[in-house]
C-alpha positions in Angstrom: 94.9 97.5 95.9 94.3 101.0 97.0 93.3 103.7 94.5 94.6 107.4 94.8 91.9 109.7 95.8 93.9 112.0 94.0 93.7 110.4 90.3 90.7 113.2 88.8 93.1 116.0 89.6 96.5 114.6 88.0 93.9 114.2 85.0 92.4 116.6 84.7 95.8 118.6 85.6 97.4 116.5 82.2 99.5 114.4 84.2 101.1 111.4 82.7 99.8 108.0 84.2 100.6 104.7 84.3 99.1 101.6 82.7 97.3 99.2 84.8 94.3 99.5 86.9 94.5 101.4 89.5 96.9 103.7 87.7 99.9 105.5 89.3 101.7 109.5 88.9 104.1 108.5 86.4 105.3 112.6 86.3 103.5 115.9 85.2 105.4 116.0 82.5 108.7 118.0 84.0 111.1 114.9 85.0 114.2 116.7 85.6 112.3 119.5 87.1 110.7 117.1 89.6 114.3 114.9 90.2 115.7 118.6 90.9 113.7 119.6 93.3 113.8 116.3 95.0 117.0 117.7 95.7 117.6 121.5 95.9 113.8 122.3 96.8 110.7 120.5 97.9 109.1 117.8 95.6 105.7 116.3 96.6 104.5 113.2 96.0 101.2 111.3 95.3 100.5 108.6 98.7 97.4 108.9 99.3 96.8 104.9 97.4 98.7 103.7 100.5 96.9 101.5 103.1 96.2 102.1 106.9 95.9 99.2 109.7 94.9 100.0 112.7 95.5 97.2 116.0 93.8 98.2 119.1 93.0 96.6 122.4 94.7 95.7 125.7 97.0 92.7 124.4 97.8 94.4 121.0 101.6 95.7 121.6 102.5 92.5 123.5 100.9 90.8 120.5 102.7 92.7 117.3 106.4 92.7 119.5 106.0 88.6 119.6 105.2 89.2 115.5 106.7 91.4 114.2 110.7 92.7 113.5 110.9 95.8 115.4 110.6 96.2 119.2 107.4 97.4 119.7 107.1 96.9 123.4 109.7 99.9 123.6 107.7 102.5 121.5 106.1 105.5 123.4 103.1 107.1 121.7 104.4 110.0 119.1 107.2 107.0 118.0 107.6 104.1 114.8 110.0 102.4 113.6 109.8 100.5 109.9 109.1 97.2 110.7 108.3 93.4 109.1 106.8 90.4 109.2 108.7 87.8 107.8 108.6 84.1 106.9 109.4 81.8 109.4 112.0 80.8 106.8 113.2 84.5 107.2 112.1 86.4 103.9 110.4 90.0 103.5 106.9 88.8 103.4 105.9 92.3 104.9 107.6 95.5 104.8 106.0 98.8 106.6 106.3 102.0 108.6 104.5 101.3 112.7 103.6 103.9 115.0 102.1 104.5 117.9 99.3 106.4 119.4 98.3 106.8 123.1 95.2 103.7 122.7 96.1 101.8 119.4 99.3 101.2 117.2 98.8 102.2 113.1 100.3 100.5 110.2 100.9 102.4 106.7 101.7 99.5 104.1 103.0 100.2 100.4 99.8 100.4 98.0 97.9 97.0 97.4 99.7 95.4 100.9 97.4 96.2 103.1 94.7 93.7 103.0 96.7 91.1 102.6 99.1 92.3 106.0 95.8 92.3 108.2 94.9 89.2 107.2 98.9 88.1 107.9 98.1 89.3 111.5 94.4 87.9 111.9 96.0 84.4 111.0 98.0 85.1 114.3 95.3 86.5 116.2 93.8 83.6 118.6 92.9 84.3 122.3 94.2 88.1 122.4 92.1 90.7 123.3 92.6 93.1 120.2 90.9 94.6 117.5 92.8 94.6 113.5 91.0 97.0 112.1 91.3 98.8 108.2 90.8 102.4 108.3 90.0 104.0 105.5 90.5 107.6 106.0 94.3 107.0 105.1 95.4 109.4 102.4 98.8 110.8 102.9 100.9 113.1 100.6 104.8 112.5 100.8 108.1 115.6 100.4 111.1 115.6 100.6 113.7 118.0 99.4 115.4 121.1 101.6 112.3 123.2 101.7 110.3 120.8 102.2 110.1 121.3 106.3 109.9 125.1 105.5 106.4 124.6 103.0 105.1 122.1 105.6 105.6 124.3 108.9 103.8 126.9 107.1 100.7 125.2 105.9 100.2 123.0 108.9 101.1 125.1 112.3 103.8 122.6 113.6 107.4 122.1 114.1 108.0 118.3 112.0 109.1 115.8 114.4 113.1 116.1 113.7 113.4 111.4 114.9 112.9 109.2 112.4 109.2 107.8 112.2 108.3 109.8 114.9 104.9 112.0 114.3 103.0 114.7 115.7 99.5 116.3 114.5 99.3 119.8 112.9 96.4 121.8 111.7 95.2 122.5 108.0 92.3 124.4 108.0 89.2 123.0 110.0 91.5 119.4 109.5 93.3 117.1 111.6 96.7 116.0 109.7 99.0 113.5 111.5 102.8 114.4 110.1 105.2 111.6 110.4 109.0 111.8 109.8 110.0 108.9 107.0 112.1 108.0 104.0 110.8 109.6 101.1 112.4 109.0 97.6 115.2 107.9 99.6 116.0 110.1 101.5 114.3 111.8 104.6 110.9 113.6 103.8 107.5 113.7 105.7 104.1 112.5 105.2 101.3 114.4 105.5 97.7 112.6 106.2 94.2 115.1 106.5 92.4 112.5 105.0 90.9 111.4 101.6 88.0 114.5 101.7 90.8 117.2 102.3 93.8 115.6 100.1 93.3 117.4 97.1 93.2 120.5 98.7 96.4 120.4 101.0 98.2 118.7 97.5 96.6 122.1 96.3 98.0 124.5 99.4 101.9 122.7 99.1 102.0 123.5 94.6 100.9 126.7 96.0 104.0 127.2 98.8 106.6 126.0 96.5 106.0 122.4 95.9 106.7 120.6 92.9 104.3 117.9 91.9 105.9 114.5 91.2 105.3 111.4 90.2 107.2 107.8 89.8 109.3 108.4 87.6 111.1 111.1 89.3 111.0 109.3 92.3 113.0 106.2 91.4 115.3 107.7 89.9 115.9 109.3 94.1 115.9 106.8 95.6 117.7 104.4 93.5 120.6 106.5 93.0 120.9 105.8 96.7 119.9 102.2 96.6 116.2 102.7 98.2 115.2 99.4 98.3 111.2 99.9 97.6 108.7 96.9 98.4 106.7 94.9 96.1 109.8 95.7 93.4 113.3 94.7 94.9 111.8 93.5 98.5 109.2 90.6 98.3 109.0 87.1 99.4 112.0 86.3 97.6 114.8 87.9 99.7 116.1 87.9 103.4 116.2 91.7 104.6 119.8 92.1 104.8 119.8 90.7 101.6 117.8 94.5 101.3 119.6 96.3 102.8 117.0 96.3 105.7 118.8 96.4 108.7 117.3 99.3 110.6 114.2 97.3 110.0 114.1 94.8 112.9 115.9 94.2 115.9 117.7 90.7 117.5 117.6 92.2 121.4 113.8 92.3 121.8 114.1 88.3 121.7 112.3 86.6 119.4 110.0 87.0 116.6 108.9 85.1 113.2 112.0 84.2 110.7 114.4 86.3 114.0 116.3 82.7 114.2 117.8 83.3 110.1 118.0 86.7 110.4 120.2 86.0 113.6 122.1 83.5 112.2 122.5 85.6 109.3 124.0 88.3 111.5 126.1 86.2 113.1 128.0 84.3 110.3 127.0 86.8 107.9 128.0 85.3 104.1 124.5 86.9 101.9 123.9 85.0 98.9 122.9 87.5 96.9 122.8 91.2 98.3 121.4 93.9 96.8 123.4 95.6 93.9 123.5 99.0 91.6 124.2 98.4 87.9 124.8 101.0 85.3 123.0 99.9 82.0 124.8 100.0 78.7 121.5 101.7 77.7 118.6 103.7 78.3 116.6 102.4 77.3 113.6 100.7 80.3 114.7 97.1 81.8 111.9 95.8 83.0 111.7 93.6 85.8 112.4 89.6 86.3 115.5 91.3 83.7 117.9 88.1 84.1 121.9 88.9 84.6 124.1 86.6 82.8 127.7 86.0 82.4 130.3 83.7 81.9 131.7 82.0 84.4 134.0 78.3 84.5 132.8 78.2 80.4 129.4 78.5 81.0 127.1 81.4 80.7 125.1 81.0 83.9 122.5 82.8 85.5 123.5 85.1 87.9 121.1 87.5 88.8 117.9 89.3 88.3 116.3 93.3 87.7 114.0 94.6 90.3 113.9 97.7 89.3 115.1 100.5 86.7 115.1 104.2 86.3 117.3 107.0 84.2 120.6 108.7 86.7 121.3 111.6 86.1 124.1 111.7 87.8 125.9 108.7 85.6 123.7 110.0 82.6 121.8 106.7 81.4 120.3 103.8 83.0 121.0 102.5 86.5 119.0 99.3 87.9 119.1 97.8 91.2 119.2 93.9 91.3 120.3 90.8 93.1 123.9 89.3 92.4 125.1 85.8 93.6 128.2 85.7 95.9 131.8 85.6 94.3 130.0 87.7 91.0 129.5 91.0 93.8 132.5 93.5 92.9 132.2 96.8 91.0 133.0 96.7 88.1 131.6 93.3 86.9 129.7 93.1 83.9 126.7 91.1 83.1 124.5 90.7 80.1 120.6 91.4 80.2 118.7 88.6 79.3 119.3 87.4 75.6 119.5 91.2 74.7 122.6 93.2 73.7 123.0 95.0 76.8 124.6 95.2 79.2 124.9 95.9 83.5 128.0 96.3 85.2 128.0 96.7 89.2 128.6 100.3 90.7 129.0 101.3 94.2 126.4 102.7 96.0 125.4 105.2 96.5 125.4 107.2 93.6 124.7 109.7 94.8 125.6 111.7 97.7 124.7 114.8 99.2 124.6 117.3 96.6 126.8 115.8 93.9 124.0 115.2 91.9 122.7 117.5 88.9 120.2 117.0 86.5 121.7 117.9 82.6 119.6 120.2 80.6 119.3 117.6 78.1 117.7 114.8 80.4 
């Protein structure tokens, strides 16, 4: 798994890091302030643990077009989509951002997934003239909030792209910066990549310009309130794209791709067995990923779903989760028992937060 190049900086600043190896940035100590910055000013997140794959060569575009869910051949230089690599059964193996340069295509992959994705692409690579290379110079930072564009433009000297997944080049000191318009923490934001050597300087410059450093706790608050699924948490090999609300990540007009027949059938006939839903939790204690959702049905206590991610919601003033629930039990107001505990989970409509509706509580 890729390790954040900013871990020494976070430790020296007294930030709280999560367990595991490598650890992740949880918070700089003020979760309500970090959450509020993502809505009202500018929050900066450490995304330097993402991986980058470059696919180059005369057959690169056609190769990716045949296997990925997005319309690769129609992409112009400076453009990109969110894309997927599916199994033959139409379930999500990898979820990532795809960008076209003039002479190559780049894949920015979520933490821990780049090596597996590169290997999966190689499995489809036979006689095509192309190279698949993992790039070590990827160390992006991500920003969101109404002040993010102003702050970034002042630092890198270019107007950020307006179109989702479009990218441009700017300058930070003596270094090039790749600037991409991508979703960040559930809202439209920007990702800046000046490379590992400049990441700490860029982080500090963003802070000095007014961005609030934020961690995964605030990120999950922001994204879960709008139902933004996260790869490795809410999205994995057990779900179809439509179940995870990823309809914008595939094209059904480009022709065949791996898993296309299943995805097209779901699009035509509907009837998802287990779509992603939001659940209001009856207490504030964290709910572990994998917690089962139980409910009385036809006189029996049945396992009808699973929790995939949890956060504290400042809108609901309590715990909230994303999870998958089987059909006939998906209406708002439906109540489940949380595994073998005494807690309950109640389906609530998405999005929980819209526009300026969300505000933190001073006691949170």
